[in-house]
C-alpha angles and dihedrals in degrees: 000000000000094000092046092053094044095047094047093042093054091043094052093045089069092221116151093204125086122253140081100259139089129262115265116269102200139045091226139356123220117198115192114186114194100190112233093005099169117203094248090052090057093044100047110015104048101062099155102041102036107006096054093051093048090051090052090055091046092050094046107032092166094058124099109294100243106154138043133180115205137172108253106214114208130198118234137276084066101203124134101246094051093044093051091047090053091046092054103036102029092228129134117256123263120212093227090061091070090086088065090065088083090065141262096076109134116198113229097176123105111276140161089249092061092040091055090062097037102046116081113251091236089064091053097058095263127132094198132025117274132195138227118230129198138182131171138036109038091221088090092057091045089055096041109023092175098028098104129050092206115031131170106181124183127198113266109185101085101089091186092061101089101172115029096087095040093046089050089052091051090051095056102031097084093054093045091050092052090054097051114128114262134203112283092245093059103039117142135163127012104358093180090063096054123127123223091181130037120184121187121179115193114195107179098094091056093048093047088052092052092045106037107005128244099289114061142085092270091060090046090053093046094048089048089054090049090050091053093047094047091046091053092051096045094046090050092051093046090057090060091086098171098047131071110230117174117202125199115191114183147144120238090219141340131245139239125246089268092052100254134116141185102106135079105257121134093258092050099049097037102089124155133248120195116186120194131174123200122239092266092063125090113249122275109240122230118239097260094151097054096246091143098037093110093059120130112252135185124239089236098075107356093121094057111021133038124240137222129195110239096238089054087073092067098071088039092057092046090052091051092051098038095246133140115258113257113264097241097041117136097178125111121229117252102219093189088072095057110097115229096358115160121214088258092053091045092052091046093051091049090047091055089046091051091048091053094049093045091049090051092049094049094046090048092048092050097045104031127009126346106247115229117232095036095127092055091045091050090052091055091048094050090052091051092046091051092052092045091051090051090051091051089059086069095045090142087071105056092174097056122133089239089071091049090050091049090049091053092050093046092049089049089054091050091050090050091048091051091049089051090049093049091050101045109008100101109085113224121197099224092182092051092047090049092050090050093051092047092048093051091045091052090048090051092049091049091050091050090049090053089052095048096047106053114159099232107036122073114228093232090060092053097067100032094067122124086237093065093108091050091048091048091051090049091050091052093048094047092046088053098046097037100035123014095041090064090070094060124067092203092053091048090054090048096041093125091059091046091053091046090052093048092048092050095048094046094046092049091049091052092046092051092050092049092046091051089051090054096250099145104181106037097055091058090049092054092055091059089073098069093032093056092044091052093048091048094055093044103042106026115068142141100069112181138048102270112128093235092070093063086092090069117101093231088062092060112113092236091057101045095038092051089047091052090049089053091050090049090052089051089052090051089049090056090054096042093056092041093244084130108016103187111111094188092054090049091054092049092048092050090047089051090053090048094053091042089056091049090050093052092045092052092048088062093060117106091227104097091208090064096073100146093236095127095054091043091053091050089051092049092048091053092044097047094042093051091044092053090048091047093051091049091048092048092051092050094047093044094050088048090055092230119170136181134205115273105003116033113242093245090058091050090052091050092051090048092053091042091058091050089050089054090052090049091052090052091050094058096037102052140233095315089063090069093067091041090051092053089055092046093049090052091050092048090049090053091052089048090054092048091049094047094053130075108321088227090070098068125007118228090245091056093041091053089051091051091050092050093047093048093047096045091046089054087054092055096037090059088062096263125134143167092265133088093237089064095058109120099225091178088077088081090063102049093114104015142039092216126078116242112181098216096041093043092048094050092046093049091046092051091045092052104035102024093098091055090050090053091050092051092050092048091050089054092046095050091048095060093091111091091234092055101043091122094058092081092053093044091053090053090045091062090054092049089054090052092047093048096047091044090052092049094045096048089047094050094042096041090123093046118124091238098044096110094035101048118356100048095047090047090050090049092052091046089051093052091048089052092049089053090052090048093051090048090051091052091048091051090048091051091047091051092051092049093047092049 
C-alpha cells in the first residue's frame, strides 16, 4: 500500500526529480511564533495585523482568499519545548520530555528543520542554495543547534524580562525580511544570501502572562507592540507583489486566567493560527467539499472558526517548502492552506501523507509493539487507495470529483490514524509499573509491621484505648486524603479543600473529647489549628516575586515587616529559654531577617534599579554560611556523643537548622511568605505543646495526622499545587535578574518542596520522646500510602483524558515527597548508628 501510494503520488505530481514529496508551493515561508498567543488575543487584540485582513475578506468575499484565522489545538502538557518539538516533528508529546523545557534538550528525531539543512537544494525546487534565518526564544537553538544558518537567539527563562527577546526580534526583523527569497523573475542583489525560511519567536506575551496575568495594562501594551510588529511584517510581504510569501502566525499554547500554562484546560490548549499569503500567491481555496469536516475543534470557537491540530501543520509546512514529511509524523495535511492546489494535487499530497503515516505504523509494529486496530485502519486505507487509483485513471481532469472523494477518504484515514496514536501511542511498561506498585506495597506492609510490633507496648493495649474512636476517625480521614482522593481528578484539583476539611473535622473531634474530659485549656488550643489555616488561605495571598502581586495586602511593607519582627521575636524566645542556646547563631539569624526585610522593601520601589538583589545576596550569604557552620558543628557534637540537660544537643542543632530552613523558604517565596510563616510557626508551636503534654491528650497517630495536614495545607495555601502551572518560577530570580540553571533549580525546589522538608524535620523532632517514638514512622506511613495509591491510580487511569494534565503530575509530586521521606529515613538511620 505504501509503495503504491508513493509511486502513484510521485507520478501524478509531474516532478522530474526523485523523491516522494510534492513540489514547493511558495518562494519563502515566514513563521512568526507569538508565545502563549491565546485565540481570543488574536481575535480581539491584534486589530491592525489580523483584524484588518479578516475584515477585508469579510467585506470582499469574492476576492482571492488570502487569510484564515483558525484555532490551533495543542496537546498537553502545554509547555514551549514540547509544543515546538511537536510542531517540527509531528509527533505526540511524551510526559518525560517536560524536563527538557528547562533547556539543553536537543531533538534527534526526524523533523522538517533538520531536513531543510540535509536535503539538497535542487531537490527542493531551488536553482541556488537558500538559507534559514531565526531570531527569538533560544529554545529553538537548544533543540536544533545546527538547524539555522543565521540564528540570533535570546535567553528565555527570566519570566520577569518582558522586552529583551522581543526587542531583539525587532532589531533583526528588517534585515531578515530584505533577504527573503524572491521569485526568479524579480531577483536582485545577493542571491546566495537569500532566505527560504524565516522564523521569529516573540516571548513577551508569555512573560507578561506569567508576571502580571492576561488582563492588565502590561498585557495591553505588549499585545499592541505585537500588533505593530506583525503589521510591519505582513505589510512588507504584501508589497512583494511578484513573490509568493506564506506567513504563519501562531501561539505554541494559550494561558490560564492567572497567566500560567502546562495543563490541558480550554484556555491552555486554545492557541491561535493566522495564515496569510502575499499577493503573489495563488488563492487558498475554502473547504467546499468537506475534506476537513472531521477536524477536531474546541468548544470555544467551533461555531464560527475552524480548527487545526498543531501537528497537522507539520505536513503542511513540508508541502509548502517541497520537503519530505518527517518519518514519525502523525499529523494530517490541511489542504486548505496550500495556495493554488488543485483537487488532484490535494489528493496527491494527502496520499503521500497517508503513505508516510502507514509506513511509520507498520515499521513501529514490526520493531516495537504491535499496534491494535491496524486491520481496521488498513481497511480504511485500502478504500482510500482504491478511490485514489480510480481518480488517477482520469488524470487529464485534475478537478474531477473523484479526486475530492479520494481526498476525503485519505483525510479520514489520517484522522483515524491520529486517533489511534492518541489512544495507544504512549508505551507503558506494565512490568515496571507492577514492580513499582509491589515495591511500594511491600514498603507499606513493612512500615505497618514496624508500627504493630513495638517492643514495649502490648498489642491488646493499643486497641482498647479510650481514644479508639478518635484514632479510627483519623484513619478514615487520612485514608481519604492520602489514598482515595488520588483516584479522582476533581478531588486532586480540590486537594486543599479536602485537607482543610479533614483538619477541621479532626481538630473538632479532639476538642470535643478534651472538653468532655474537663480539660479546659487544651481543647481551645486545638481549635486554633483549623482556624489559622482557614485565615491563612483567605487573607494571605500573592505568594511569589512577580510584580503583579504587589497589589496583595500581604505584600504591603507594614504586613511583611511586622511579620518578620514577629518571627525575630520567636527566634529570640528560642534563645532566651535555651531551646537554642547559640548567641552567635541568633545574631546571624536576626541579621538575615533584617536584610531580607530590606530586600523586600526595596523590591516595592518604583525605581527598577532598586531591585533588592544586594540585600538579598547578603541575607543568603549569612544564612548559608551559618547553616554550613551549624551542620558542621552538629556533626562534630553528634559524633562526640555530647548531650545537655533538657534538650539533647542534637535536637537543638536540628531546631537551629530548621529555623534557617524556614528563613530560606521565605527568601525564595516572597513577602507573602512572612505572614504565612507566622501562622505556620504558631501551628507548629501548638503541636509542640500538645506533644509535650500528657500523652493521653493526643495519640502519636493523631498527632502525626495533624502535623501532616497542617504542613500540606501550608503547601497549598502558599499557592502551590501538584501541577506544573502552579510552579512559582519567580523563585529563581529572588536575588538575580539573570537565569542560572543550578541556582534557579535549587531555589525552585526549595520553594516547592520546602514545606514538606519542614514537616519531615518536625515529625522527627516530635518523635524523640520515648512515648512518641512511633510518630516518625506514622508520618512516613502516610506518605507511603499516598505514593502507593498515586502509583496505582496513574497505572489504572493511564489512558484517561486527564492523565498527563492531572494524574501524572500528582504522581510525580508524590514520588518526590516520598524520596524526601526516604532520604530523611536514611539520615535518621545513620544518625542512630552514630549516636549508638
